[in-house]
Every structure is written in structure tokens, then in C-alpha cells.
N, CA and C atoms of all chains as a GROMACS GRO file, in nm:
protein
  603
    1MET      N    1  -1.394  -1.433   1.223
    1MET     CA    2  -1.512  -1.357   1.114
    1MET      C    3  -1.562  -1.337   0.996
    2ARG      N    4  -1.383  -1.293   0.968
    2ARG     CA    5  -1.383  -1.258   0.761
    2ARG      C    6  -1.388  -1.319   0.752
    3GLU      N    7  -1.320  -1.469   0.741
    3GLU     CA    8  -1.272  -1.548   0.672
    3GLU      C    9  -1.384  -1.641   0.621
    4GLN      N   10  -1.546  -1.635   0.753
    4GLN     CA   11  -1.629  -1.684   0.738
    4GLN      C   12  -1.731  -1.637   0.653
    5ARG      N   13  -1.716  -1.513   0.597
    5ARG     CA   14  -1.807  -1.420   0.545
    5ARG      C   15  -1.711  -1.420   0.370
    6GLY      N   16  -1.570  -1.497   0.375
    6GLY     CA   17  -1.529  -1.522   0.253
    6GLY      C   18  -1.441  -1.394   0.189
    7LEU      N   19  -1.437  -1.284   0.281
    7LEU     CA   20  -1.313  -1.216   0.213
    7LEU      C   21  -1.170  -1.218   0.293
    8SER      N   22  -1.091  -1.171   0.178
    8SER     CA   23  -0.927  -1.122   0.213
    8SER      C   24  -0.981  -0.992   0.307
    9GLN      N   25  -0.812  -1.041   0.338
    9GLN     CA   26  -0.772  -0.916   0.406
    9GLN      C   27  -0.774  -0.741   0.333
   10GLY      N   28  -0.737  -0.821   0.217
   10GLY     CA   29  -0.722  -0.708   0.097
   10GLY      C   30  -0.892  -0.632   0.102
   11GLN      N   31  -0.977  -0.695   0.099
   11GLN     CA   32  -1.068  -0.658   0.080
   11GLN      C   33  -1.145  -0.600   0.202
   12LEU      N   34  -1.084  -0.616   0.281
   12LEU     CA   35  -1.209  -0.590   0.379
   12LEU      C   36  -1.098  -0.466   0.457
   13ALA      N   37  -1.000  -0.439   0.404
   13ALA     CA   38  -0.913  -0.298   0.417
   13ALA      C   39  -0.933  -0.221   0.347
   14GLU      N   40  -0.992  -0.253   0.229
   14GLU     CA   41  -1.063  -0.148   0.098
   14GLU      C   42  -1.147  -0.150   0.119
   15ALA      N   43  -1.261  -0.231   0.181
   15ALA     CA   44  -1.387  -0.172   0.245
   15ALA      C   45  -1.384  -0.050   0.388
   16LEU      N   46  -1.311  -0.054   0.500
   16LEU     CA   47  -1.261  -0.004   0.544
   16LEU      C   48  -1.154   0.093   0.588
   17GLY      N   49  -1.132   0.107   0.424
   17GLY     CA   50  -1.017   0.221   0.383
   17GLY      C   51  -0.888   0.234   0.515
   18VAL      N   52  -0.854   0.133   0.497
   18VAL     CA   53  -0.722   0.082   0.558
   18VAL      C   54  -0.635   0.029   0.506
   19SER      N   55  -0.492   0.018   0.527
   19SER     CA   56  -0.401  -0.070   0.516
   19SER      C   57  -0.418  -0.236   0.501
   20ARG      N   58  -0.387  -0.385   0.420
   20ARG     CA   59  -0.402  -0.441   0.430
   20ARG      C   60  -0.262  -0.505   0.562
   21GLN      N   61  -0.207  -0.411   0.562
   21GLN     CA   62  -0.107  -0.433   0.656
   21GLN      C   63  -0.126  -0.422   0.786
   22THR      N   64  -0.236  -0.338   0.824
   22THR     CA   65  -0.249  -0.344   0.923
   22THR      C   66  -0.435  -0.386   0.975
   23ILE      N   67  -0.471  -0.486   0.900
   23ILE     CA   68  -0.604  -0.556   0.892
   23ILE      C   69  -0.527  -0.703   0.977
   24ASN      N   70  -0.385  -0.710   0.846
   24ASN     CA   71  -0.293  -0.852   0.920
   24ASN      C   72  -0.309  -0.771   1.083
   25SER      N   73  -0.243  -0.670   1.119
   25SER     CA   74  -0.156  -0.654   1.235
   25SER      C   75  -0.298  -0.671   1.353
   26ILE      N   76  -0.381  -0.667   1.285
   26ILE     CA   77  -0.556  -0.645   1.422
   26ILE      C   78  -0.557  -0.783   1.432
   27GLU      N   79  -0.558  -0.862   1.294
   27GLU     CA   80  -0.622  -1.050   1.355
   27GLU      C   81  -0.463  -1.093   1.421
   28THR      N   82  -0.371  -1.073   1.390
   28THR     CA   83  -0.251  -1.086   1.441
   28THR      C   84  -0.241  -1.036   1.611
   29GLU      N   85  -0.300  -0.930   1.639
   29GLU     CA   86  -0.282  -0.901   1.776
   29GLU      C   87  -0.154  -0.763   1.785
   30ARG      N   88  -0.138  -0.766   1.715
   30ARG     CA   89   0.003  -0.688   1.679
   30ARG      C   90  -0.022  -0.500   1.690
   31TYR      N   91  -0.167  -0.463   1.628
   31TYR     CA   92  -0.221  -0.319   1.670
   31TYR      C   93  -0.383  -0.385   1.686
   32THR      N   94  -0.340  -0.270   1.837
   32THR     CA   95  -0.511  -0.248   1.829
   32THR      C   96  -0.576  -0.114   1.804
   33PRO      N   97  -0.678  -0.159   1.695
   33PRO     CA   98  -0.713   0.008   1.615
   33PRO      C   99  -0.821   0.097   1.734
   34SER      N  100  -0.830   0.141   1.639
   34SER     CA  101  -0.865   0.292   1.721
   34SER      C  102  -1.025   0.241   1.755
   35LEU      N  103  -1.064   0.403   1.842
   35LEU     CA  104  -1.241   0.348   1.897
   35LEU      C  105  -1.332   0.349   1.715
   36PRO      N  106  -1.320   0.464   1.651
   36PRO     CA  107  -1.401   0.472   1.493
   36PRO      C  108  -1.327   0.332   1.413
   37LEU      N  109  -1.223   0.298   1.406
   37LEU     CA  110  -1.206   0.196   1.324
   37LEU      C  111  -1.320   0.061   1.373
   38ALA      N  112  -1.234   0.004   1.513
   38ALA     CA  113  -1.339  -0.049   1.593
   38ALA      C  114  -1.445  -0.066   1.568
   39MET      N  115  -1.505   0.065   1.573
   39MET     CA  116  -1.681   0.097   1.600
   39MET      C  117  -1.710   0.039   1.414
   40ALA      N  118  -1.616   0.050   1.327
   40ALA     CA  119  -1.593   0.068   1.213
   40ALA      C  120  -1.645  -0.098   1.107
   41LEU      N  121  -1.540  -0.136   1.196
   41LEU     CA  122  -1.496  -0.301   1.192
   41LEU      C  123  -1.612  -0.375   1.208
   42ALA      N  124  -1.718  -0.331   1.332
   42ALA     CA  125  -1.839  -0.371   1.414
   42ALA      C  126  -1.942  -0.356   1.278
   43ARG      N  127  -1.964  -0.241   1.269
   43ARG     CA  128  -2.086  -0.238   1.165
   43ARG      C  129  -2.026  -0.245   1.068
   44PHE      N  130  -1.919  -0.282   1.042
   44PHE     CA  131  -1.893  -0.412   0.903
   44PHE      C  132  -1.962  -0.509   0.890
   45PHE      N  133  -1.956  -0.603   1.010
   45PHE     CA  134  -1.987  -0.723   1.026
   45PHE      C  135  -2.061  -0.750   1.176
   46ARG      N  136  -2.192  -0.610   1.128
   46ARG     CA  137  -2.331  -0.607   1.181
   46ARG      C  138  -2.323  -0.694   1.311
   47GLN      N  139  -2.169  -0.657   1.389
   47GLN     CA  140  -2.208  -0.676   1.488
   47GLN      C  141  -2.205  -0.583   1.615
   48ALA      N  142  -2.203  -0.643   1.708
   48ALA     CA  143  -2.104  -0.539   1.813
   48ALA      C  144  -1.945  -0.501   1.845
   49VAL      N  145  -1.951  -0.465   1.913
   49VAL     CA  146  -1.772  -0.420   1.932
   49VAL      C  147  -1.730  -0.506   1.985
   50GLU      N  148  -1.788  -0.572   2.106
   50GLU     CA  149  -1.734  -0.669   2.205
   50GLU      C  150  -1.802  -0.840   2.147
   51GLU      N  151  -1.883  -0.878   2.048
   51GLU     CA  152  -1.893  -0.946   1.968
   51GLU      C  153  -1.742  -0.949   1.899
   52VAL      N  154  -1.690  -0.837   1.835
   52VAL     CA  155  -1.571  -0.820   1.728
   52VAL      C  156  -1.397  -0.865   1.795
   53PHE      N  157  -1.394  -0.815   1.883
   53PHE     CA  158  -1.292  -0.783   1.966
   53PHE      C  159  -1.351  -0.865   2.099
   54ASP      N  160  -1.218  -0.939   2.152
   54ASP     CA  161  -1.247  -0.974   2.268
   54ASP      C  162  -1.256  -0.927   2.357
   55ALA      N  163  -1.277  -0.939   2.528
   55ALA     CA  164  -1.306  -0.916   2.600
   55ALA      C  165  -1.179  -0.811   2.656
   56ASP      N  166  -1.051  -0.846   2.597
   56ASP     CA  167  -0.954  -0.779   2.641
   56ASP      C  168  -0.905  -0.680   2.580
   57GLY      N  169  -0.978  -0.658   2.460
   57GLY     CA  170  -0.941  -0.608   2.344
   57GLY      C  171  -0.840  -0.601   2.255
   58THR      N  172  -0.833  -0.748   2.197
   58THR     CA  173  -0.788  -0.786   2.080
   58THR      C  174  -0.842  -0.860   2.035
   59GLY      N  175  -0.839  -0.843   1.877
   59GLY     CA  176  -0.970  -0.928   1.777
   59GLY      C  177  -0.987  -1.031   1.801
   60MET      N  178  -0.449   1.925   1.209
   60MET     CA  179  -0.422   1.815   1.113
   60MET      C  180  -0.378   1.731   1.082
   61SER      N  181  -0.412   1.591   1.054
   61SER     CA  182  -0.454   1.456   1.036
   61SER      C  183  -0.394   1.380   0.930
   62SER      N  184  -0.303   1.269   0.883
   62SER     CA  185  -0.297   1.207   0.781
   62SER      C  186  -0.371   1.090   0.792
   63GLU      N  187  -0.401   1.051   0.876
   63GLU     CA  188  -0.480   0.956   0.939
   63GLU      C  189  -0.559   0.998   0.807
   64ARG      N  190  -0.642   0.866   0.759
   64ARG     CA  191  -0.777   0.798   0.697
   64ARG      C  192  -0.868   0.739   0.771
   65GLN      N  193  -0.962   0.798   0.746
   65GLN     CA  194  -1.044   0.733   0.827
   65GLN      C  195  -1.084   0.641   0.776
   66PRO      N  196  -1.141   0.541   0.867
   66PRO     CA  197  -1.274   0.426   0.844
   66PRO      C  198  -1.359   0.439   0.736
   67GLU      N  199  -1.364   0.373   0.598
   67GLU     CA  200  -1.468   0.407   0.491
   67GLU      C  201  -1.601   0.476   0.544
   68ALA      N  202  -1.637   0.376   0.632
   68ALA     CA  203  -1.743   0.459   0.641
   68ALA      C  204  -1.783   0.616   0.696
   69GLN      N  205  -1.687   0.685   0.788
   69GLN     CA  206  -1.739   0.841   0.773
   69GLN      C  207  -1.570   0.881   0.685
   70ARG      N  208  -1.554   0.851   0.553
   70ARG     CA  209  -1.470   0.929   0.484
   70ARG      C  210  -1.573   1.007   0.420
   71PRO      N  211  -1.590   1.124   0.354
   71PRO     CA  212  -1.645   1.163   0.250
   71PRO      C  213  -1.627   1.115   0.128
   72SER      N  214  -1.693   1.102   0.038
   72SER     CA  215  -1.684   1.056  -0.105
   72SER      C  216  -1.609   1.129  -0.196
   73GLY      N  217  -1.456   1.033  -0.207
   73GLY     CA  218  -1.359   1.084  -0.263
   73GLY      C  219  -1.326   1.203  -0.205
   74HIS      N  220  -1.283   1.230  -0.081
   74HIS     CA  221  -1.209   1.323  -0.050
   74HIS      C  222  -1.127   1.305  -0.011
   75ARG      N  223  -0.947   1.354  -0.040
   75ARG     CA  224  -0.834   1.327   0.017
   75ARG      C  225  -0.766   1.473   0.069
   76ASP      N  226  -0.704   1.472   0.143
   76ASP     CA  227  -0.621   1.568   0.173
   76ASP      C  228  -0.555   1.587   0.092
   77TRP      N  229  -0.442   1.734   0.068
   77TRP     CA  230  -0.363   1.739  -0.011
   77TRP      C  231  -0.266   1.682  -0.024
   78TRP      N  232  -0.271   1.677   0.114
   78TRP     CA  233  -0.086   1.589   0.178
   78TRP      C  234  -0.052   1.495   0.180
   79THR      N  235  -0.200   1.386   0.136
   79THR     CA  236  -0.199   1.314   0.139
   79THR      C  237  -0.206   1.206  -0.014
   80THR      N  238  -0.161   1.261  -0.138
   80THR     CA  239  -0.126   1.223  -0.250
   80THR      C  240  -0.008   1.193  -0.260
   81LYS      N  241  -0.034   1.105  -0.382
   81LYS     CA  242   0.137   1.013  -0.401
   81LYS      C  243   0.254   1.109  -0.437
   82TRP      N  244   0.233   1.306  -0.494
   82TRP     CA  245   0.311   1.343  -0.487
   82TRP      C  246   0.417   1.439  -0.414
   83VAL      N  247   0.329   1.473  -0.317
   83VAL     CA  248   0.397   1.537  -0.210
   83VAL      C  249   0.544   1.525  -0.184
   84VAL      N  250   0.529   1.421  -0.180
   84VAL     CA  251   0.669   1.391  -0.063
   84VAL      C  252   0.750   1.324  -0.165
   85PRO      N  253   0.759   1.280  -0.349
   85PRO     CA  254   0.861   1.297  -0.408
   85PRO      C  255   0.912   1.477  -0.476
   86VAL      N  256   0.783   1.535  -0.496
   86VAL     CA  257   0.787   1.665  -0.508
   86VAL      C  258   0.922   1.692  -0.435
   87PHE      N  259   0.850   1.745  -0.290
   87PHE     CA  260   0.936   1.807  -0.124
   87PHE      C  261   1.078   1.710  -0.222
   88SER      N  262   1.083   1.606  -0.196
   88SER     CA  263   1.223   1.558  -0.242
   88SER      C  264   1.276   1.628  -0.326
   89VAL      N  265   1.230   1.647  -0.433
   89VAL     CA  266   1.342   1.693  -0.569
   89VAL      C  267   1.365   1.849  -0.516
   90LEU      N  268   1.175   1.898  -0.503
   90LEU     CA  269   1.258   2.082  -0.476
   90LEU      C  270   1.346   2.090  -0.342
   91LEU      N  271   1.395   2.002  -0.270
   91LEU     CA  272   1.520   1.952  -0.146
   91LEU      C  273   1.593   1.997  -0.224
   92GLY      N  274   1.656   1.880  -0.314
   92GLY     CA  275   1.755   1.830  -0.370
   92GLY      C  276   1.767   2.038  -0.461
   93LEU      N  277   1.680   2.035  -0.469
   93LEU     CA  278   1.720   2.187  -0.580
   93LEU      C  279   1.812   2.252  -0.509
   94VAL      N  280   1.716   2.340  -0.381
   94VAL     CA  281   1.789   2.399  -0.298
   94VAL      C  282   1.944   2.376  -0.283
   95GLU      N  283   1.913   2.216  -0.254
   95GLU     CA  284   2.100   2.191  -0.166
   95GLU      C  285   2.199   2.186  -0.238
   96TRP      N  286   2.174   2.210  -0.337
   96TRP     CA  287   2.245   2.192  -0.487
   96TRP      C  288   2.253   2.335  -0.515
   97VAL      N  289   2.156   2.430  -0.523
   97VAL     CA  290   2.174   2.584  -0.537
   97VAL      C  291   2.266   2.600  -0.386
   98ALA      N  292   2.227   2.562  -0.287
   98ALA     CA  293   2.309   2.590  -0.170
   98ALA      C  294   2.468   2.598  -0.261
   99PHE      N  295   2.462   2.422  -0.244
   99PHE     CA  296   2.669   2.427  -0.274
   99PHE      C  297   2.737   2.490  -0.392
  100ALA      N  298   2.611   2.537  -0.501
  100ALA     CA  299   2.667   2.580  -0.588
  100ALA      C  300   2.736   2.771  -0.487
  101VAL      N  301   2.616   2.785  -0.462
  101VAL     CA  302   2.709   2.927  -0.378
  101VAL      C  303   2.826   2.940  -0.316
  102GLY      N  304   2.830   2.793  -0.242
  102GLY     CA  305   2.952   2.755  -0.152
  102GLY      C  306   3.077   2.754  -0.233
  103GLY      N  307   3.017   2.673  -0.321
  103GLY     CA  308   3.176   2.689  -0.477
  103GLY      C  309   3.151   2.500  -0.497
  104ASP      N  310   3.074   2.481  -0.479
  104ASP     CA  311   3.111   2.320  -0.463
  104ASP      C  312   2.951   2.305  -0.503
  105ALA      N  313   2.975   2.321  -0.669
  105ALA     CA  314   2.801   2.262  -0.765
  105ALA      C  315   2.810   2.075  -0.699
  106ARG      N  316   2.893   2.056  -0.772
  106ARG     CA  317   2.946   1.900  -0.788
  106ARG      C  318   2.887   1.840  -0.706
  107ALA      N  319   2.943   1.856  -0.531
  107ALA     CA  320   2.828   1.825  -0.450
  107ALA      C  321   2.659   1.822  -0.421
  108GLY      N  322   2.692   1.952  -0.480
  108GLY     CA  323   2.570   1.947  -0.456
  108GLY      C  324   2.450   1.922  -0.584
  109ALA      N  325   2.519   1.824  -0.708
  109ALA     CA  326   2.467   1.806  -0.836
  109ALA      C  327   2.449   1.651  -0.734
  110ILE      N  328   2.564   1.613  -0.642
  110ILE     CA  329   2.535   1.456  -0.594
  110ILE      C  330   2.423   1.429  -0.527
  111GLY      N  331   2.365   1.550  -0.468
  111GLY     CA  332   2.320   1.533  -0.318
  111GLY      C  333   2.183   1.549  -0.414
  112PHE      N  334   2.182   1.648  -0.536
  112PHE     CA  335   2.015   1.665  -0.586
  112PHE      C  336   1.956   1.483  -0.665
  113PHE      N  337   2.062   1.426  -0.687
  113PHE     CA  338   2.049   1.345  -0.748
  113PHE      C  339   2.073   1.206  -0.645
  114ILE      N  340   2.098   1.202  -0.560
  114ILE     CA  341   2.015   1.076  -0.388
  114ILE      C  342   1.888   1.166  -0.412
  115THR      N  343   1.837   1.277  -0.377
  115THR     CA  344   1.754   1.292  -0.296
  115THR      C  345   1.593   1.296  -0.409
  116ALA      N  346   1.630   1.295  -0.552
  116ALA     CA  347   1.548   1.293  -0.664
  116ALA      C  348   1.481   1.133  -0.682
  117ALA      N  349   1.625   1.092  -0.672
  117ALA     CA  350   1.563   0.934  -0.706
  117ALA      C  351   1.570   0.864  -0.581
  118PHE      N  352   1.552   0.911  -0.436
  118PHE     CA  353   1.488   0.872  -0.346
  118PHE      C  354   1.307   0.947  -0.353
  119GLY      N  355   1.287   1.049  -0.425
  119GLY     CA  356   1.186   1.071  -0.417
  119GLY      C  357   1.132   1.011  -0.586
  120ALA      N  358   1.232   0.976  -0.657
  120ALA     CA  359   1.157   0.905  -0.783
  120ALA      C  360   1.120   0.739  -0.716
  121LEU      N  361   1.180   0.677  -0.620
  121LEU     CA  362   1.182   0.587  -0.582
  121LEU      C  363   1.013   0.583  -0.510
  122LEU      N  364   1.018   0.696  -0.454
  122LEU     CA  365   0.865   0.638  -0.372
  122LEU      C  366   0.745   0.651  -0.522
  123LEU      N  367   0.761   0.757  -0.577
  123LEU     CA  368   0.668   0.778  -0.696
  123LEU      C  369   0.666   0.673  -0.745
  124LEU      N  370   0.717   0.560  -0.809
  124LEU     CA  371   0.763   0.445  -0.863
  124LEU      C  372   0.712   0.317  -0.824
  125GLY      N  373   0.760   0.350  -0.685
  125GLY     CA  374   0.698   0.218  -0.553
  125GLY      C  375   0.639   0.159  -0.558
  126GLY      N  376   0.507   0.130  -0.683
  126GLY     CA  377   0.428   0.084  -0.725
  126GLY      C  378   0.308   0.054  -0.603
  127ARG      N  379   0.272  -0.046  -0.562
  127ARG     CA  380   0.183  -0.106  -0.475
  127ARG      C  381   0.188  -0.115  -0.332
  128SER      N  382   0.368  -0.075  -0.351
  128SER     CA  383   0.429  -0.149  -0.173
  128SER      C  384   0.414  -0.051  -0.099
  129GLU      N  385   0.302  -0.133   0.010
  129GLU     CA  386   0.228  -0.079   0.121
  129GLU      C  387   0.345   0.025   0.229
  130SER      N  388   0.466  -0.065   0.232
  130SER     CA  389   0.595   0.035   0.308
  130SER      C  390   0.633   0.182   0.218
  131ILE      N  391   0.589   0.178   0.076
  131ILE     CA  392   0.624   0.279   0.020
  131ILE      C  393   0.518   0.376   0.015
  132ARG      N  394   0.448   0.325  -0.011
  132ARG     CA  395   0.293   0.401  -0.020
  132ARG      C  396   0.225   0.480   0.091
  133GLY      N  397   0.334   0.383   0.200
  133GLY     CA  398   0.258   0.495   0.351
  133GLY      C  399   0.385   0.553   0.368
  134MET      N  400   0.509   0.589   0.328
  134MET     CA  401   0.611   0.738   0.318
  134MET      C  402   0.549   0.806   0.246
  135ARG      N  403   0.503   0.754   0.113
  135ARG     CA  404   0.441   0.838   0.047
  135ARG      C  405   0.342   0.916   0.057
  136GLY      N  406   0.220   0.901   0.140
  136GLY     CA  407   0.187   1.005   0.230
  136GLY      C  408   0.055   0.941   0.188
  137ASP      N  409  -0.009   0.825   0.041
  137ASP     CA  410  -0.095   0.871  -0.001
  137ASP      C  411  -0.188   0.720   0.055
  138GLY      N  412  -0.102   0.604   0.100
  138GLY     CA  413  -0.133   0.473   0.191
  138GLY      C  414  -0.156   0.490   0.306
  139ARG      N  415  -0.138   0.616   0.376
  139ARG     CA  416  -0.161   0.620   0.546
  139ARG      C  417  -0.309   0.546   0.588
  140ASP      N  418  -0.265   0.472   0.694
  140ASP     CA  419  -0.427   0.477   0.778
  140ASP      C  420  -0.347   0.526   0.909
  141GLU      N  421  -0.481   0.494   0.979
  141GLU     CA  422  -0.409   0.533   1.177
  141GLU      C  423  -0.342   0.478   1.192
  142ARG      N  424  -0.272   0.326   1.129
  142ARG     CA  425  -0.148   0.271   1.201
  142ARG      C  426  -0.014   0.354   1.126
  143TRP      N  427   0.004   0.346   1.033
  143TRP     CA  428   0.104   0.422   0.963
  143TRP      C  429   0.097   0.561   1.046
  144ALA      N  430   0.002   0.626   1.089
  144ALA     CA  431   0.072   0.741   1.134
  144ALA      C  432   0.112   0.712   1.288
  145MET      N  433   0.072   0.591   1.307
  145MET     CA  434   0.101   0.643   1.468
  145MET      C  435   0.254   0.568   1.491
  146ILE      N  436   0.260   0.439   1.370
  146ILE     CA  437   0.394   0.447   1.285
  146ILE      C  438   0.473   0.540   1.302
  147ASP      N  439   0.443   0.643   1.231
  147ASP     CA  440   0.517   0.753   1.190
  147ASP      C  441   0.532   0.855   1.327
  148LEU      N  442   0.439   0.867   1.345
  148LEU     CA  443   0.474   0.874   1.527
  148LEU      C  444   0.536   0.887   1.592
  149ARG      N  445   0.600   0.818   1.612
  149ARG     CA  446   0.668   0.693   1.720
  149ARG      C  447   0.822   0.698   1.624
  150ALA      N  448   0.802   0.710   1.513
  150ALA     CA  449   0.957   0.707   1.465
  150ALA      C  450   1.002   0.855   1.442
  151THR      N  451   0.935   0.939   1.464
  151THR     CA  452   0.923   1.086   1.448
  151THR      C  453   1.013   1.144   1.549
  152ALA      N  454   0.943   1.050   1.690
  152ALA     CA  455   0.956   1.083   1.819
  152ALA      C  456   1.108   1.008   1.890
  153LEU      N  457   1.144   0.896   1.784
  153LEU     CA  458   1.241   0.839   1.788
  153LEU      C  459   1.408   0.903   1.746
  154ALA      N  460   1.347   0.996   1.638
  154ALA     CA  461   1.489   1.054   1.534
  154ALA      C  462   1.466   1.144   1.612
  155GLY      N  463   1.430   1.216   1.669
  155GLY     CA  464   1.376   1.382   1.739
  155GLY      C  465   1.443   1.331   1.848
  156PHE      N  466   1.458   1.254   1.946
  156PHE     CA  467   1.549   1.231   2.064
  156PHE      C  468   1.681   1.210   2.026
  157ALA      N  469   1.715   1.103   1.920
  157ALA     CA  470   1.843   1.090   1.871
  157ALA      C  471   1.891   1.183   1.824
  158VAL      N  472   1.826   1.342   1.770
  158VAL     CA  473   1.901   1.434   1.736
  158VAL      C  474   1.889   1.557   1.910
  159ILE      N  475   1.805   1.501   1.977
  159ILE     CA  476   1.848   1.621   2.121
  159ILE      C  477   1.966   1.521   2.194
  160VAL      N  478   1.967   1.399   2.169
  160VAL     CA  479   2.075   1.355   2.229
  160VAL      C  480   2.243   1.407   2.169
  161ALA      N  481   2.194   1.386   2.037
  161ALA     CA  482   2.323   1.467   1.907
  161ALA      C  483   2.373   1.627   1.982
  162VAL      N  484   2.277   1.665   1.972
  162VAL     CA  485   2.280   1.842   2.070
  162VAL      C  486   2.336   1.843   2.141
  163ILE      N  487   2.270   1.772   2.227
  163ILE     CA  488   2.322   1.742   2.381
  163ILE      C  489   2.480   1.748   2.456
  164VAL      N  490   2.568   1.633   2.313
  164VAL     CA  491   2.634   1.577   2.319
  164VAL      C  492   2.764   1.693   2.227
  165GLY      N  493   2.662   1.726   2.113
  165GLY     CA  494   2.756   1.851   2.060
  165GLY      C  495   2.804   1.922   2.188
  166PHE      N  496   2.641   1.982   2.228
  166PHE     CA  497   2.671   2.097   2.322
  166PHE      C  498   2.850   2.081   2.402
  167ILE      N  499   2.805   1.927   2.515
  167ILE     CA  500   2.886   1.975   2.606
  167ILE      C  501   3.005   1.909   2.578
  168VAL      N  502   3.051   1.880   2.409
  168VAL     CA  503   3.248   1.887   2.385
  168VAL      C  504   3.217   1.970   2.336
  169GLU      N  505   3.169   2.053   2.255
  169GLU     CA  506   3.184   2.248   2.263
  169GLU      C  507   3.205   2.306   2.338
  170VAL      N  508   3.156   2.339   2.491
  170VAL     CA  509   3.202   2.389   2.577
  170VAL      C  510   3.340   2.323   2.675
  171GLY      N  511   3.370   2.218   2.633
  171GLY     CA  512   3.443   2.113   2.715
  171GLY      C  513   3.600   2.162   2.628
  172ARG      N  514   3.504   2.236   2.498
  172ARG     CA  515   3.657   2.254   2.445
  172ARG      C  516   3.694   2.410   2.435
  173GLY      N  517   3.641   2.460   2.524
  173GLY     CA  518   3.611   2.593   2.559
  173GLY      C  519   3.577   2.707   2.449
  174ARG      N  520   3.480   2.626   2.377
  174ARG     CA  521   3.412   2.720   2.288
  174ARG      C  522   3.249   2.742   2.343
  175SER      N  523   3.143   2.796   2.303
  175SER     CA  524   3.084   2.874   2.299
  175SER      C  525   2.945   2.755   2.270
  176GLY      N  526   2.976   2.675   2.243
  176GLY     CA  527   2.821   2.602   2.240
  176GLY      C  528   2.759   2.623   2.093
  177ASN      N  529   2.771   2.748   2.038
  177ASN     CA  530   2.672   2.726   1.937
  177ASN      C  531   2.693   2.678   1.798
  178PRO      N  532   2.642   2.607   1.738
  178PRO     CA  533   2.510   2.642   1.723
  178PRO      C  534   2.421   2.541   1.832
  179TYR      N  535   2.483   2.483   1.878
  179TYR     CA  536   2.425   2.357   1.968
  179TYR      C  537   2.362   2.389   2.103
  180VAL      N  538   2.373   2.565   2.122
  180VAL     CA  539   2.284   2.558   2.205
  180VAL      C  540   2.181   2.679   2.152
  181TRP      N  541   2.160   2.706   2.041
  181TRP     CA  542   2.021   2.722   2.046
  181TRP      C  543   1.991   2.583   1.921
  182LEU      N  544   2.014   2.516   1.849
  182LEU     CA  545   1.973   2.367   1.824
  182LEU      C  546   1.845   2.363   1.954
  183GLY      N  547   1.923   2.320   2.063
  183GLY     CA  548   1.869   2.278   2.221
  183GLY      C  549   1.780   2.349   2.236
  184ALA      N  550   1.776   2.462   2.284
  184ALA     CA  551   1.676   2.547   2.259
  184ALA      C  552   1.565   2.556   2.148
  185LEU      N  553   1.556   2.561   2.062
  185LEU     CA  554   1.472   2.489   1.972
  185LEU      C  555   1.417   2.438   1.978
  186ALA      N  556   1.457   2.318   1.995
  186ALA     CA  557   1.343   2.213   2.030
  186ALA      C  558   1.321   2.217   2.183
  187GLY      N  559   1.385   2.269   2.281
  187GLY     CA  560   1.296   2.262   2.375
  187GLY      C  561   1.209   2.333   2.379
  188PHE      N  562   1.198   2.478   2.318
  188PHE     CA  563   1.052   2.518   2.314
  188PHE      C  564   0.991   2.471   2.237
  189THR      N  565   0.990   2.391   2.119
  189THR     CA  566   0.904   2.329   2.061
  189THR      C  567   0.829   2.226   2.141
  190TYR      N  568   0.894   2.161   2.230
  190TYR     CA  569   0.842   2.028   2.308
  190TYR      C  570   0.766   2.120   2.385
  191LEU      N  571   0.769   2.248   2.450
  191LEU     CA  572   0.704   2.321   2.607
  191LEU      C  573   0.532   2.383   2.484
  192ILE      N  574   0.575   2.457   2.397
  192ILE     CA  575   0.449   2.511   2.305
  192ILE      C  576   0.333   2.380   2.239
  193ALA      N  577   0.469   2.240   2.231
  193ALA     CA  578   0.389   2.150   2.189
  193ALA      C  579   0.287   2.080   2.293
  194LEU      N  580   0.321   2.101   2.378
  194LEU     CA  581   0.231   1.986   2.502
  194LEU      C  582   0.180   2.128   2.619
  195LEU      N  583   0.152   2.232   2.507
  195LEU     CA  584   0.060   2.403   2.588
  195LEU      C  585  -0.074   2.355   2.485
  196ILE      N  586  -0.010   2.304   2.354
  196ILE     CA  587  -0.132   2.308   2.269
  196ILE      C  588  -0.176   2.178   2.284
  197GLY      N  589  -0.140   2.078   2.317
  197GLY     CA  590  -0.191   1.940   2.342
  197GLY      C  591  -0.278   1.964   2.481
  198ARG      N  592  -0.247   2.020   2.541
  198ARG     CA  593  -0.325   1.982   2.673
  198ARG      C  594  -0.421   2.100   2.698
  199TRP      N  595  -0.430   2.199   2.580
  199TRP     CA  596  -0.495   2.289   2.537
  199TRP      C  597  -0.629   2.262   2.512
  200ARG      N  598  -0.581   2.207   2.372
  200ARG     CA  599  -0.698   2.093   2.280
  200ARG      C  600  -0.781   1.981   2.311
  201THR      N  601  -0.686   1.899   2.410
  201THR     CA  602  -0.749   1.715   2.452
  201THR      C  603  -0.835   1.766   2.588
   0.00000   0.00000   0.00000
């Protein structure tokens, strides 16, 4: 989803106020974001949280 | 009091808590080193204090001059987000567990040698009391 919009991990991280490592960890499913961050991600991509993350809670 | 960085959409523009600036941990390191130096000097070994000061000051300098390393920024405070807060919490818990184990072992060894067990008794009591208070506060607040 991020790549489709031509964004780097750093750019997405900057937009959301987190580190690039955090974005990377979310994408590689090593870290599950908190509800506020998950909602911020969904809001950023203008998608529902369920569409941003899989049903099992991973990205 | 939280050191987590909120997502950009929820964070007030320009707001940064004072403890999340890049200066806090380095300055604390230098001050701690100074206190250590004075303590050693009072105890009659200023040279050892100086060595300790330079070690902690060097650590503070490393954090301050660590550039854009995300790991350095995470330890320093200004690069912390919720993931770093989680990492820090787990690392602190593990360190606390290690110290508690050392205190228990120290107490057992001291008592086994026929001594009073001090200061391990008081350290263990402090740890246990702090843990209980933290549990009660956490239960009350959530």
C-alpha cells in the first residue's frame, strides 16, 4: 500500500510521527502497532483499519 | 507520564515533552559522572572518580553526537515512539529482574556466611514494595 503511493518508509514514518524502524517492523510483521497508530495509518491511507491490516492483526 | 510519540495526526503541532529532547540523557550522564567523581574524591580516590566521570561523559557525548542513528535517538529520548517505549519497558523489566535475582543471591550468600544480609535485605524490600505499589497504582488507573 505504501509502495503503491510511491512513499518510502522514512516518508511514511515522518508523516505518522514514528521511526522508520517502526514502519519496517510493522511491514515485516515483527511489531503490532497500537490502536491509535493503526488508526492513524488507516486514516493516512484513507482506508478502513481492516483494509490496511489483515484479519489476524498483521499488516 | 509517557515518553511515547503520538502519531502525527494526534500530536499538537510543535509539542515536545521536555524529557524527550536530545539533551536530557546526555546531561544526566555528565551530572551523574560529576556526582560519582565527587563521591570518589570524598572517599579518597579522586582518580577513580575521574575515570568514572570520563566514561559516563563519553557515553553522554556519544548519545549527543550519535547523529541520526535511530538506535542512538531511541536511547537518547528524542527518537522515541511507541515501539521504542515497548522495547525500553521490556529492557527495563529484564534489567530489574536481573538485579532482583542478584539481590536474592547476595542475600542468601550473606546469610549463609552468618551475616545480617544487609544491604540486600533493604534492596529486596525496596524492590518488592515498589512493585506492589506499581501494581496497585496500575490497577487503580486502568
